ZAMARGU-4260 file (C-alpha; in steps of 0.2 Angstrom, whole numbers, plus 5000, padded with zeros to 4 digits):
<rodrens>
0) 4973/5118/4807 | 4981/5105/4795 | 4976/5090/4806 | 4958/5096/4806 | 4958/5099/4787
5) 4965/5082/4784 | 4952/5074/4795 | 4937/5082/4787 | 4943/5080/4769 | 4948/5062/4772
10) 4933/5058/4782 | 4933/5039/4777 | 4951/5037/4785 | 4945/5047/4800 | 4930/5036/4802
15) 4940/5019/4800 | 4952/5026/4813 | 4938/5030/4825 | 4930/5013/4823 | 4947/5005/4826
20) 4950/5015/4842 | 4932/5010/4848 | 4935/4991/4845 | 4952/4991/4852 | 4946/5002/4867
25) 4932/4989/4871 | 4944/4974/4870 | 4956/4983/4881 | 4943/4987/4894 | 4939/4968/4895
30) 4957/4962/4895 | 4966/4975/4905 | 4973/4968/4922 | 4961/4971/4936 | 4966/4973/4954
35) 4959/4982/4969 | 4975/4993/4972 | 4989/4998/4960 | 5003/4986/4958 | 5019/4993/4967
40) 5037/4987/4967 | 5047/4998/4978 | 5066/4993/4980 | 5062/4987/4998 | 5065/4970/5005
45) 5062/4962/5021 | 5074/4950/5028 | 5068/4939/5043 | 5079/4928/5053 | 5071/4916/5065
50) 5082/4909/5079 | 5070/4902/5093 | 5076/4904/5111 | 5089/4917/5107 | 5089/4934/5117
55) 5089/4950/5108 | 5107/4954/5114 | 5113/4937/5107 | 5103/4940/5091 | 5112/4957/5089
60) 5129/4950/5091 | 5128/4934/5082 | 5115/4938/5068 | 5112/4957/5066 | 5129/4964/5065
65) 5136/4952/5052 | 5120/4955/5041 | 5120/4974/5043 | 5138/4975/5038 | 5135/4965/5023
70) 5119/4974/5017 | 5126/4991/5021 | 5140/4988/5009 | 5128/4986/4994 | 5127/5000/4981
75) 5112/5013/4982 | 5107/5008/4999 | 5096/5021/5007 | 5092/5014/5024 | 5091/4999/5035
80) 5079/4998/5049 | 5082/4983/5060 | 5071/4976/5074 | 5077/4963/5086 | 5066/4953/5098
85) 5066/4936/5106 | 5072/4924/5093 | 5068/4935/5078 | 5077/4949/5069 | 5069/4959/5055
90) 5078/4970/5043 | 5069/4982/5032 | 5081/4986/5018 | 5077/5001/5006 | 5087/5006/4991
95) 5086/5022/4981 | 5071/5022/4969 | 5077/5018/4951 | 5087/5003/4954 | 5083/4986/4947
100) 5071/4978/4960 | 5075/4960/4954 | 5094/4963/4953 | 5094/4970/4971 | 5084/4955/4977
105) 5096/4943/4969 | 5111/4953/4977 | 5103/4952/4994 | 5099/4933/4992 | 5116/4929/4987
110) 5124/4938/5002 | 5112/4930/5014 | 5117/4913/5007 | 5135/4917/5008 | 5133/4923/5026
115) 5122/4907/5031 | 5136/4896/5026 | 5150/4906/5034 | 5147/4919/5048 | 5130/4915/5055
120) 5125/4901/5067 | 5122/4884/5059 | 5106/4880/5069 | 5096/4896/5063 | 5078/4890/5060
125) 5075/4901/5045 | 5082/4915/5035 | 5068/4923/5024 | 5071/4936/5011 | 5056/4944/5003
130) 5052/4958/4991 | 5040/4971/4997 | 5026/4972/4984 | 5008/4975/4984 | 5005/4958/4976
135) 5011/4951/4993 | 4993/4953/4998 | 4983/4937/5000 | 4968/4938/4988 | 4960/4922/4996
140) 4959/4916/5014 | 4948/4901/5019 | 4947/4892/5035 | 4945/4874/5038 | 4935/4873/5054
145) 4934/4859/5066 | 4933/4857/5085 | 4937/4838/5086 | 4947/4833/5070 | 4965/4828/5074
150) 4979/4839/5070 | 4985/4827/5057 | 4968/4826/5049 | 4966/4845/5048 | 4984/4847/5042
155) 4981/4834/5028 | 4965/4842/5022 | 4974/4859/5022 | 4988/4851/5012 | 4976/4844/5000
160) 4967/4861/4997 | 4984/4869/4995 | 4990/4857/4982 | 4974/4860/4972 | 4975/4879/4973
165) 4993/4881/4969 | 4991/4872/4952 | 4982/4889/4946 | 4996/4897/4937 | 4991/4915/4942
170) 4991/4912/4960 | 5007/4911/4971 | 5012/4909/4989 | 4999/4896/4993 | 5001/4892/5012
175) 4992/4885/5027 | 4994/4891/5044 | 4988/4889/5062 | 4992/4870/5064 | 5009/4863/5070
180) 5018/4853/5057 | 5022/4835/5060 | 5040/4829/5064 | 5049/4814/5069 | 5055/4817/5087
185) 5070/4809/5094 | 5068/4810/5113 | 5086/4806/5120 | 5089/4797/5136 | 5104/4806/5142
190) 5107/4794/5157 | 5108/4780/5145 | 5120/4789/5134 | 5131/4793/5150 | 5131/4775/5155
195) 5136/4769/5138 | 5149/4784/5137 | 5142/4789/5120 | 5146/4807/5115 | 5131/4818/5110
200) 5141/4822/5094 | 5142/4804/5089 | 5123/4803/5090 | 5120/4819/5080 | 5133/4814/5067
205) 5125/4797/5064 | 5108/4805/5061 | 5115/4818/5050 | 5125/4805/5040 | 5110/4794/5038
210) 5098/4809/5033 | 5110/4815/5019 | 5104/4812/5002 | 5119/4812/4990 | 5115/4807/4972
215) 5127/4793/4966 | 5129/4800/4948 | 5127/4790/4932 | 5136/4776/4923 | 5137/4770/4905
220) 5131/4752/4901 | 5133/4748/4883 | 5124/4762/4873 | 5113/4768/4888 | 5116/4779/4904
225) 5109/4773/4921 | 5107/4784/4936 | 5115/4777/4952 | 5103/4778/4967 | 5110/4779/4985
230) 5102/4776/5002 | 5092/4792/5001 | 5083/4801/5015 | 5074/4794/5030 | 5056/4788/5024
235) 5048/4785/5041 | 5051/4785/5060 | 5056/4766/5059 | 5071/4772/5048 | 5076/4784/5061
240) 5074/4772/5076 | 5085/4759/5067 | 5099/4771/5064 | 5116/4763/5070 | 5123/4775/5083
245) 5138/4766/5090 | 5148/4750/5088 | 5158/4745/5103 | 5166/4728/5106 | 5155/4720/5093
250) 5139/4727/5101 | 5128/4738/5090 | 5119/4752/5098 | 5103/4758/5088 | 5094/4774/5090
255) 5079/4765/5098 | 5091/4759/5112 | 5094/4776/5118 | 5079/4786/5113 | 5061/4786/5110
260) 5057/4789/5092 | 5040/4794/5087 | 5029/4805/5075 | 5024/4821/5085 | 5018/4838/5081
265) 5030/4853/5082 | 5029/4865/5096 | 5014/4876/5092 | 5018/4894/5089 | 5003/4900/5079
270) 4985/4896/5085 | 4971/4901/5074 | 4952/4902/5076 | 4937/4909/5066 | 4923/4916/5076
275) 4930/4907/5091 | 4931/4890/5083 | 4947/4880/5080 | 4953/4881/5062 | 4968/4881/5050
280) 4969/4895/5037 | 4973/4892/5019 | 4979/4908/5010 | 4984/4912/4992 | 4992/4927/4984
285) 4990/4933/4966 | 5004/4937/4953 | 5006/4954/4945 | 4997/4960/4929 | 4983/4947/4929
290) 4964/4950/4930 | 4958/4945/4948 | 4940/4942/4941 | 4947/4929/4929 | 4958/4921/4943
295) 4943/4920/4954 | 4934/4910/4941 | 4948/4897/4942 | 4949/4895/4961 | 4931/4897/4966
300) 4925/4880/4958 | 4940/4871/4967 | 4936/4879/4984 | 4917/4875/4982 | 4921/4857/4976
305) 4933/4854/4990 | 4921/4860/5003 | 4909/4846/4998 | 4922/4833/4999 | 4927/4837/5017
310) 4923/4825/5031 | 4907/4829/5041 | 4917/4836/5056 | 4927/4849/5045 | 4918/4864/5038
315) 4926/4876/5025 | 4922/4895/5027 | 4928/4907/5014 | 4930/4923/5025 | 4941/4934/5013
320) 4940/4935/4995 | 4948/4950/4987 | 4940/4947/4970 | 4923/4950/4978 | 4929/4967/4985
325) 4937/4972/4969 | 4921/4968/4959 | 4911/4978/4972 | 4922/4993/4972 | 4925/4993/4953
330) 4906/4991/4952 | 4902/5006/4963 | 4915/5016/4953 | 4907/5009/4937 | 4890/5015/4943
335) 4898/5032/4948 | 4905/5033/4930 | 4888/5029/4922 | 4879/5042/4933 | 4893/5055/4929
340) 4889/5052/4910 | 4871/5055/4913 | 4874/5071/4922 | 4886/5077/4909 | 4873/5073/4895
345) 4860/5084/4905 | 4873/5098/4906 | 4876/5097/4887 | 4857/5101/4883 | 4861/5120/4879
350) 4872/5114/4865 | 4857/5106/4856 | 4854/5088/4852 | 4866/5086/4837 | 4880/5095/4846
355) 4877/5086/4862 | 4877/5069/4852 | 4894/5074/4844 | 4902/5078/4862 | 4894/5061/4868
360) 4902/5051/4854 | 4919/5059/4858 | 4918/5054/4877 | 4920/5035/4874 | 4932/5037/4860
365) 4943/5048/4871 | 4942/5036/4885 | 4945/5021/4874 | 4961/5030/4867 | 4966/5034/4885
370) 4963/5016/4890 | 4974/5009/4876 | 4988/5021/4881 | 4986/5016/4899 | 4987/4997/4895
375) 5002/5000/4884 | 5011/5009/4898 | 5008/4994/4909 | 4994/5001/4921 | 4980/4991/4928
380) 4961/4995/4930 | 4961/4998/4949 | 4952/5010/4961 | 4964/5024/4957 | 4965/5023/4938
385) 4946/5022/4938 | 4945/5038/4949 | 4957/5046/4936 | 4946/5041/4922 | 4930/5048/4931
390) 4940/5064/4934 | 4945/5064/4916 | 4927/5062/4911 | 4923/5079/4917 | 4938/5087/4909
395) 4940/5078/4892 | 4923/5084/4886 | 4930/5102/4888 | 4940/5101/4872 | 4925/5094/4862
400) 4913/5107/4870 | 4924/5121/4866 | 4926/5116/4848 | 4908/5111/4845 | 4902/5127/4853
405) 4913/5138/4843 | 4907/5129/4827 | 4889/5132/4833 | 4893/5150/4836 | 4900/5152/4818
410) 4884/5143/4811 | 4873/5154/4822 | 4882/5169/4814 | 4877/5163/4796 | 4893/5155/4790
415) 4892/5140/4779 | 4894/5123/4787 | 4912/5120/4780 | 4918/5137/4785 | 4910/5135/4802
420) 4919/5118/4804 | 4936/5123/4797 | 4938/5141/4802 | 4929/5139/4819 | 4940/5125/4824
425) 4956/5134/4817 | 4951/5149/4828 | 4950/5139/4844 | 4963/5126/4839 | 4978/5134/4846
430) 4969/5138/4862 | 4963/5120/4864 | 4981/5113/4862 | 4987/5126/4874 | 4974/5123/4887
435) 4976/5104/4886 | 4995/5106/4887 | 4993/5116/4903 | 4981/5103/4911 | 4993/5089/4907
440) 5008/5099/4914 | 4998/5102/4930 | 4996/5083/4932 | 5014/5079/4928 | 5021/5082/4945
445) 5009/5069/4952 | 5015/5056/4939 | 5033/5059/4946 | 5029/5058/4965 | 5044/5049/4973
450) 5044/5034/4983 | 5031/5021/4986 | 5017/5034/4988 | 5021/5040/4971 | 5021/5023/4963
455) 5005/5019/4972 | 4996/5035/4966 | 5003/5036/4949 | 4989/5027/4939 | 4977/5041/4944
460) 4987/5056/4935 | 4992/5045/4921 | 4973/5041/4918 | 4969/5059/4917 | 4984/5064/4906
465) 4981/5050/4893 | 4963/5053/4892 | 4965/5072/4891 | 4978/5070/4877 | 4966/5058/4868
470) 4952/5071/4870 | 4962/5084/4862 | 4966/5073/4847 | 4948/5068/4846 | 4942/5086/4847
475) 4953/5092/4833 | 4950/5077/4821 | 4934/5067/4824 | 4923/5082/4831 | 4925/5093/4816
480) 4922/5078/4804 | 4906/5074/4814 | 4901/5092/4814 | 4903/5094/4795 | 4891/5079/4793
485) 4878/5082/4807 | 4877/5100/4812 | 4865/5112/4803 | 4862/5130/4803 | 4851/5137/4816
490) 4834/5145/4814 | 4837/5156/4830 | 4854/5165/4832 | 4853/5162/4850 | 4852/5143/4849
495) 4840/5132/4857 | 4829/5137/4872 | 4841/5130/4885 | 4855/5140/4878 | 4845/5155/4877
500) 4840/5154/4895 | 4858/5150/4900 | 4865/5165/4891 | 4851/5176/4898 | 4855/5170/4916
505) 4873/5173/4914 | 4871/5190/4906 | 4858/5196/4920 | 4870/5189/4933 | 4884/5200/4928
510) 4876/5215/4921 | 4877/5225/4937 | 4893/5218/4943 | 4904/5219/4928 | 4903/5238/4925
515) 4907/5242/4943 | 4921/5230/4943 | 4929/5237/4927 | 4925/5255/4934 | 4935/5251/4950
520) 4948/5238/4944 | 4960/5242/4959 | 4947/5239/4972 | 4941/5223/4963 | 4959/5216/4963
525) 4962/5221/4981 | 4946/5211/4986 | 4952/5196/4976 | 4969/5197/4984 | 4961/5198/5001
530) 4951/5182/4996 | 4967/5174/4991 | 4975/5177/5007 | 4960/5170/5016 | 4961/5155/5005
535) 4979/5150/5009 | 4976/5155/5028 | 4962/5142/5029 | 4974/5127/5025 | 4979/5128/5044
540) 4961/5126/5049 | 4958/5111/5038 | 4973/5102/5045 | 4985/5089/5036 | 4985/5070/5035
545) 4994/5063/5020 | 4984/5047/5019 | 4967/5044/5025 | 4960/5028/5034 | 4954/5014/5023
550) 4935/5014/5020 | 4935/4994/5019 | 4924/4986/5031 | 4938/4978/5041 | 4950/4982/5055
555) 4963/4974/5066 | 4964/4971/5085 | 4982/4968/5092 | 4983/4960/5109 | 5000/4964/5117
560) 5002/4953/5132 | 5014/4957/5147 | 5032/4953/5143 | 5036/4935/5140 | 5019/4928/5142
565) 5018/4911/5134 | 5007/4906/5120 | 4994/4898/5131 | 4992/4914/5141 | 4990/4924/5126
570) 4977/4912/5119 | 4967/4913/5136 | 4966/4932/5134 | 4962/4931/5116 | 4947/4921/5120
575) 4941/4935/5132 | 4942/4947/5118 | 4933/4935/5106 | 4919/4934/5119 | 4916/4953/5117
580) 4916/4952/5098 | 4903/4939/5098 | 4891/4952/5106 | 4892/4963/5090 | 4880/4957/5077
585) 4888/4969/5064 | 4904/4958/5064 | 4902/4944/5052 | 4919/4936/5054 | 4933/4938/5067
590) 4949/4928/5064 | 4961/4926/5079 | 4979/4923/5077 | 4989/4919/5093 | 5008/4920/5093
595) 5008/4927/5075 | 5000/4940/5064 | 4986/4937/5052 | 4991/4932/5035 | 4993/4948/5025
600) 4976/4955/5018 | 4980/4973/5016 | 4994/4980/5005 | 5004/4990/5018 | 5001/4979/5034
605) 5014/4965/5035 | 5011/4951/5047 | 5020/4950/5064 | 5031/4935/5064 | 5031/4922/5078
610) 5029/4931/5095 | 5022/4921/5110 | 5016/4937/5119 | 5006/4944/5104 | 4990/4940/5096
615) 4980/4948/5082 | 4961/4947/5077 | 4956/4951/5060 | 4938/4958/5061 | 4927/4959/5046
620) 4910/4968/5045 | 4896/4967/5033 | 4901/4971/5015 | 4889/4986/5014 | 4895/4993/5031
625) 4898/5012/5030 | 4915/5019/5035 | 4906/5029/5049 | 4898/5013/5056 | 4916/5005/5057
630) 4923/5021/5065 | 4909/5020/5079 | 4912/5002/5082 | 4931/5005/5083 | 4929/5019/5096
635) 4916/5008/5106 | 4929/4993/5106 | 4943/5005/5111 | 4933/5011/5126 | 4928/4993/5131
640) 4946/4986/5130 | 4954/5002/5138 | 4953/4994/5155 | 4957/4976/5150 | 4968/4970/5165
645) 4977/4956/5156 | 4984/4964/5141 | 4985/4980/5131 | 4972/4978/5117 | 4974/4990/5102
650) 4960/4992/5090 | 4967/4999/5074 | 4960/5004/5057 | 4969/5001/5041 | 4977/5016/5034
655) 4981/5021/5016 | 4998/5025/5010 | 5015/5018/5015 | 5016/5006/5030 | 5015/5015/5047
660) 5018/5007/5064 | 5010/5022/5072 | 5004/5040/5068 | 5017/5047/5080 | 5034/5039/5082
665) 5049/5047/5091 | 5066/5038/5088 | 5079/5041/5101 | 5097/5038/5096 | 5112/5034/5107
670) 5123/5020/5112 | 5119/5017/5130 | 5103/5007/5133 | 5101/5014/5151 | 5102/5032/5145
675) 5090/5028/5131 | 5078/5020/5144 | 5078/5036/5154 | 5075/5047/5139 | 5061/5036/5132
680) 5052/5037/5149 | 5052/5056/5147 | 5046/5055/5129 | 5032/5043/5135 | 5027/5055/5148
685) 5025/5069/5135 | 5015/5058/5123 | 5004/5052/5137 | 5000/5069/5143 | 4996/5075/5126
690) 4977/5076/5123 | 4972/5066/5107 | 4985/5052/5109 | 4981/5034/5112 | 4990/5017/5113
695) 5007/5024/5119 | 5020/5011/5117 | 5038/5012/5125 | 5048/4997/5122 | 5061/5001/5136
700) 5048/5005/5150 | 5051/4987/5156 | 5064/4974/5154 | 5062/4956/5152 | 5070/4942/5162
705) 5081/4929/5154 | 5087/4912/5161 | 5106/4914/5161 | 5117/4898/5161 | 5134/4904/5168
710) 5148/4892/5163 | 5163/4890/5175 | 5176/4890/5160 | 5191/4886/5171 | 5182/4871/5178
715) 5175/4866/5161 | 5193/4866/5153 | 5200/4856/5168 | 5187/4843/5165 | 5190/4843/5146
720) 5172/4850/5142 | 5171/4862/5127 | 5159/4877/5129 | 5151/4874/5112 | 5146/4856/5118
725) 5138/4864/5134 | 5128/4876/5122 | 5123/4862/5111 | 5116/4851/5125 | 5106/4866/5132
730) 5098/4870/5115 | 5095/4851/5113 | 5086/4851/5129 | 5076/4867/5127 | 5072/4870/5109
735) 5078/4854/5101 | 5090/4852/5086 | 5085/4848/5068 | 5097/4835/5062 | 5089/4830/5045
740) 5072/4828/5037 | 5061/4815/5029 | 5048/4814/5015 | 5030/4811/5022 | 5017/4801/5013
745) 5011/4817/5003 | 5029/4820/4997 | 5032/4835/5008 | 5049/4837/5018 | 5047/4836/5037
750) 5060/4839/5050 | 5069/4826/5061 | 5072/4834/5078 | 5083/4828/5092 | 5078/4833/5109
755) 5075/4827/5127 | 5058/4820/5133 | 5046/4834/5138 | 5028/4840/5137 | 5022/4851/5123
760) 5032/4866/5129 | 5049/4866/5138 | 5050/4872/5156 | 5064/4874/5169 | 5065/4856/5172
765) 5073/4854/5155 | 5089/4860/5163 | 5090/4847/5176 | 5100/4831/5175 | 5109/4836/5160
770) 5126/4828/5155 | 5139/4835/5144 | 5153/4823/5137 | 5171/4829/5138 | 5184/4826/5124
775) 5187/4808/5131 | 5168/4804/5130 | 5166/4804/5149 | 5149/4812/5154 | 5150/4827/5166
780) 5135/4833/5175 | 5130/4851/5169 | 5128/4857/5187 | 5146/4853/5190 | 5152/4866/5178
785) 5138/4879/5176 | 5125/4888/5187 | 5107/4893/5182 | 5102/4911/5186 | 5091/4925/5180
790) 5096/4942/5172 | 5087/4957/5165 | 5088/4961/5146 | 5080/4973/5134 | 5064/4967/5126
795) 5069/4973/5109 | 5084/4981/5100 | 5082/4993/5086 | 5095/5000/5073 | 5093/5013/5060
800) 5107/5013/5047 | 5117/5003/5060 | 5114/5016/5074 | 5105/5009/5089 | 5089/5018/5094
805) 5074/5016/5105 | 5056/5022/5100 | 5041/5028/5109 | 5025/5028/5098 | 5007/5034/5099
810) 4991/5032/5089 | 4979/5047/5087 | 4961/5047/5093 | 4947/5049/5082 | 4945/5068/5077
815) 4964/5072/5080 | 4977/5073/5067 | 4996/5069/5070 | 5002/5085/5063 | 4991/5095/5074
820) 4997/5086/5090 | 5015/5087/5084 | 5014/5106/5085 | 5013/5104/5104 | 5024/5089/5106
825) 5039/5095/5096 | 5043/5110/5107 | 5043/5099/5122 | 5054/5086/5114 | 5066/5101/5110
830) 5067/5105/5128 | 5073/5088/5133 | 5091/5088/5140 | 5100/5075/5130 | 5118/5070/5133
835) 5131/5073/5120 | 5128/5061/5105 | 5110/5058/5109 | 5096/5065/5098 | 5079/5062/5092
840) 5070/5060/5075 | 5052/5059/5071 | 5045/5044/5061 | 5027/5038/5058 | 5017/5050/5048
845) 5030/5064/5048 | 5043/5052/5040 | 5030/5046/5027 | 5026/5064/5022 | 5045/5067/5019
850) 5047/5052/5009 | 5031/5056/4998 | 5034/5074/4996 | 5052/5077/4998 | 5067/5074/4987
855) 5064/5074/4968 | 5046/5080/4970 | 5052/5098/4973 | 5062/5097/4957 | 5048/5090/4947
860) 5036/5104/4954 | 5049/5118/4948 | 5051/5110/4931 | 5033/5108/4929 | 5030/5127/4934
865) 5043/5132/4921 | 5035/5121/4908 | 5018/5128/4913 | 5025/5146/4910 | 5033/5141/4894
870) 5017/5134/4886 | 5008/5150/4891 | 5022/5161/4884 | 5020/5151/4867 | 5002/5155/4868
875) 5003/5173/4873 | 5021/5178/4869 | 5020/5190/4884 | 5022/5189/4903 | 5007/5200/4906
880) 4995/5187/4898 | 5003/5174/4910 | 4999/5185/4925 | 4981/5188/4919 | 4978/5169/4916
885) 4986/5163/4933 | 4978/5177/4944 | 4963/5166/4945 | 4972/5151/4953 | 4971/5158/4971
890) 4952/5161/4969 | 4949/5142/4965 | 4959/5137/4980 | 4947/5147/4990 | 4932/5136/4985
895) 4942/5120/4986 | 4948/5123/5004 | 4931/5129/5010 | 4922/5114/5003 | 4936/5103/5011
900) 4933/5110/5028 | 4914/5110/5026 | 4915/5091/5022 | 4926/5087/5037 | 4941/5081/5027
905) 4959/5087/5031 | 4972/5091/5017 | 4979/5075/5011 | 4989/5068/4996 | 4973/5066/4986
910) 4967/5084/4990 | 4984/5090/4985 | 4981/5081/4968 | 4964/5090/4967 | 4972/5107/4970
915) 4986/5104/4957 | 4973/5097/4944 | 4962/5112/4949 | 4976/5124/4944 | 4977/5117/4927
920) 4958/5117/4924 | 4957/5135/4930 | 4971/5141/4919 | 4962/5132/4905 | 4946/5142/4907
925) 4955/5158/4910 | 4965/5155/4894 | 4950/5154/4883 | 4944/5171/4889 | 4961/5180/4887
930) 4965/5171/4870 | 4949/5177/4862 | 4951/5195/4869 | 4968/5195/4861 | 4960/5189/4844
935) 4947/5203/4845 | 4960/5216/4848 | 4970/5210/4833 | 4954/5212/4823 | 4953/5230/4827
940) 4942/5231/4843 | 4946/5242/4857 | 4951/5235/4874 | 4935/5238/4882 | 4925/5232/4867
945) 4936/5216/4866 | 4934/5213/4885 | 4915/5214/4884 | 4913/5203/4868 | 4925/5190/4874
950) 4917/5189/4891 | 4900/5187/4883 | 4906/5175/4870 | 4919/5164/4879 | 4911/5163/4896
955) 4897/5152/4889 | 4909/5137/4885 | 4919/5141/4901 | 4903/5139/4911 | 4897/5123/4901
960) 4914/5115/4903 | 4915/5119/4922 | 4897/5113/4925 | 4900/5097/4915 | 4916/5094/4925
965) 4906/5097/4942 | 4892/5086/4937 | 4905/5072/4932 | 4913/5074/4949 | 4897/5074/4960
970) 4897/5054/4961 | 4915/5054/4967 | 4912/5068/4979 | 4898/5058/4988 | 4908/5042/4987
975) 4912/5036/5005 | 4930/5031/5001 | 4941/5045/5009 | 4955/5040/4996 | 4943/5047/4982
980) 4930/5060/4988 | 4942/5074/4994 | 4949/5075/4976 | 4932/5078/4969 | 4927/5089/4983
985) 4942/5100/4980 | 4939/5101/4961 | 4920/5105/4963 | 4923/5119/4976 | 4937/5126/4966
990) 4928/5125/4950 | 4913/5134/4957 | 4923/5148/4965 | 4935/5151/4950 | 4921/5150/4937
995) 4910/5163/4946 | 4925/5174/4950 | 4935/5172/4934 | 4921/5182/4924 | 4925/5197/4935
1000) 4944/5195/4939 | 4951/5190/4922 | 4943/5205/4913 | 4948/5217/4926 | 4966/5210/4926
1005) 4966/5212/4907 | 4960/5230/4908 | 4973/5234/4921 | 4988/5226/4912 | 4983/5224/4893
1010) 4997/5215/4883 | 5003/5226/4869 | 4997/5221/4851 | 5014/5219/4844 | 5018/5206/4858
1015) 5003/5195/4854 | 5005/5195/4835
</rodrens>
């Protein structure tokens, strides 16, 4: 080959390039971005609207419909999933993959701002638009713990730490939570207002006017420009108290005359504790494409120094640091990598020390070149890309082994060193290019998997593709050059003692089998077809689960209180759960979040927004805890909390892949809420009666009760009272109205809230003795024009693409797979008698599988199959050659699926990756046998003679490459991470069965349908 001739003859140039690759590869290894998981940026967005005290029905009318109409009109929208609960509406907006993520974010933000100022209620507490990104995960979570420090002291210390950490440029979204913010509370005396006949609008207008901060502009004086400063914002409570409200008959009424103005804490909606102790949490996220280890070196000294400066009654606990987990995980994989290299070295002994040394030199250079390509393509060093590199380690030596072994064979046959290097490489060169191309094409579909799952997994196949391509270049350039310098002629034509024994073992193993197989080819092929049918039949035995559970030593406990439980009751029940967790010594930390979800610490679990009847506990075990130990603890806690009388306690492990609310989710679509409620009850019964389900949730099995203020509109109009004024007074009395803000002593903006005198939480007394001013300013008692009653309302309202639906969900017990349970569940769902216009759809794992493996993926598989065949056609120029080569694939599947079942793993996305990669490796090995058989026939050998010689000659490099691949994969196979081990297990099982059977089936297939010589010329 020309590239080989050039490399050998211009050895100085080859050497310099090799050194350059080595140096740049090492630099790349140390400077590449490092992270635990790959960075993903799907075109998905979360819009959260917080409007405290608003029922789901009112939220739907006032907030949801305007937003859905606006978002649904945007280009390339794929779906909108809307969930509406008390005071909160969450919109999960997904666009088609391929759109510009940042542009779509700007579009949504623009539309939300426009809606806020036009169609949406003015007193909405918060509208938040977020991109869904893996970088949303908090890399750091620390707790400031104290049982006796005041709210203000804890808040101030948390604010100080926040200010220090957010100065680190590579961190983002530094926040603290679990402590109510300070505000200036204006507690109005409505009776005084009524006596003075001061309308509420006047009071609010005065405060809003004084709180406005309007810049005065600038003026020129001589040759200089001066800014004009105006009154500015409120600075303290005294400013608010001295606000002039009214001037009647020369008498000035100040705010302090009609209200009590003081600093107070806002109503708490998020209570946090760590290991049962009161705390405030400080969290920080990390920006994309940075090295988490480098970032840790910046924030750790700050956190450690701050801990020493804290008052004696406040303690700092660093309970979550993702950098430690990344370092540990990458360290384990690094160890696996080192162990794999040692095992590979051992398997190379039959080649001899010099030949083995050349192959070992090719390994770091191939990996270095692959890393350089990965970095240039924007991939980071994470758990999946490292797995890809370890998988590649077992494959990238194939090219070098095949080339070196062929050069060695030529040397053993007595050829000169230069002839052996140039002609030996030329003889095998086309086969090396062809086998590498087939392997790359096999992994291409995985690099183009659609949706978030594809983006998440992509760094793994890309690591394999870049490394294997790099190994081909190294095998055809550097390996021949090194061979020309270091290899020498052999004293023994059989090679060293290891090679002699291996060759003898292989010959003895097949000496009785091969003649019989070739004598009865049809019987042999019938047996192989039978084994292939068994292989594909075993897939149903293995079961299917697209993504496995996480192996990380942590999990969540969700506490779902009875409907409308207040935060105090939720807190009481959370303490009961905490008391049980304290009994388990294997638990290092448990962080309780009452009324809110824990800040995001896993890439696909987004925190629950404020919800008074909800609590979540983030449980962390010892770092070295095994996944099996975690599973046992989860099952033990599930059993313990199953009979909890006060709440539904769900112990949930983290799962890999796209976000899932539950394993099985049935969505029921239709317009009438009552009909949906009846259908939901029937679906709930089906799921509850199904063995293997746990934590069945049906949002419509109970309705909540709301307090209804019914206004007598005729009477109100007669008395000159506007309905909007009634609503405003009620909101002021119950939730309070934000009328402005002020700057505190730390420079942060805080709210000025106007409300009525009350305790920490509002109760029904807030609706007593309320007055509303009519258009003339005369106070009218609320009970004259309105009555207070109770009414039932749905707990939540859901929309999918604007269509209302209800959902019933279930988790699966340990040892059960959702897909297996659905085999029994779906027929029962199909039998349900649904009115016209009502239907169901499956979500959960089923929807996730459709997103990951549907759509464009089939097109990519078809394209890759045709490319696969095209490359083989270029190699053999005959379809017979393709059939011979590909006939071994089902036999590799047999070993892969048997090993998968034996290890207790179901079929999953990583197992699919294993089978796809396996097909490329098998074809690669089979191709070497067929290619050499063709060459021998062209040299004049008979078919039987060519088959026999090729089998003896080429089976040795096939075995060597398979054994090195298997040994390289063993550390991954025993890795406890279920996101990694199934891939290696499939490859090892498949390589064992296909390598053993290829020696029989490929020659027999060749004898049954030998390509014509003119076809392969």
